[in-house]
C-alpha positions, 0 to 999 in steps of 0.5 A: 499500500503506497501513500497515494492509497492511504492519503485519501479514502472514500466513505460509503456514505459520502465524503472522505477521510484524509490523513495528512500532516499528523492529522486525520481529516474527516469530510462528510456532507454535514461536517468536517472534523480535523483530529490531530494524531496526539488526540486520538486515544483509541481506534477500533475496526467493528466488522458487525454488531453480532448481538444485534444481528442475531436479535434481528434474525431472531425477530424475523423468525419469531415474526414468521412463526407468530404470523403462521400460528397466532396473528397474521398481521402482528407477525408481519409486523415483527418480521418487518421490524426484524428485517429493517433492523438487519438492514440497518445493522448491515449498513453499519458494518466495518465501522472505524471508530475513533475515540478522541480526547476532547469528545465525549462520544467516539467518531464512527466513519464507514470507509469503503476500504475499512482495513486500509483505512484502519491500518492508515490511521493506526500507522499515524497514531503509532508510527513505530509499530508495524501493524499485525497482518494475517501474514505477519501473525503466521510468522510469529507462531 
């Protein structure tokens, strides 16, 4: 991965994450946030909220059962809520979460290339450490 790839990365919902001069700049349609590397406390790449995905799937199954056995309209309602929740959970997959010193809530972004974006921000926060990848993890064993 070269600097051209990590310099500016697109977000799934519109906008960009730009990494330059020891800062992370997030340009979204509604706001622009500039975060200095020294202010970043923690970063995390959340692949999927599995608990919510499982609960949503159970709600869909329960809705289908309830529609078949008890009440058609009530079951369809449960199933519709479950499908909506599954769709929303899927849209929020691969979230890069950045905790910043001066903000009470973390900043969540949805990059098109989540692993590359996470690696670039991690390299910015800790430039002296090499990121752990599947290839390097196998070499250490």
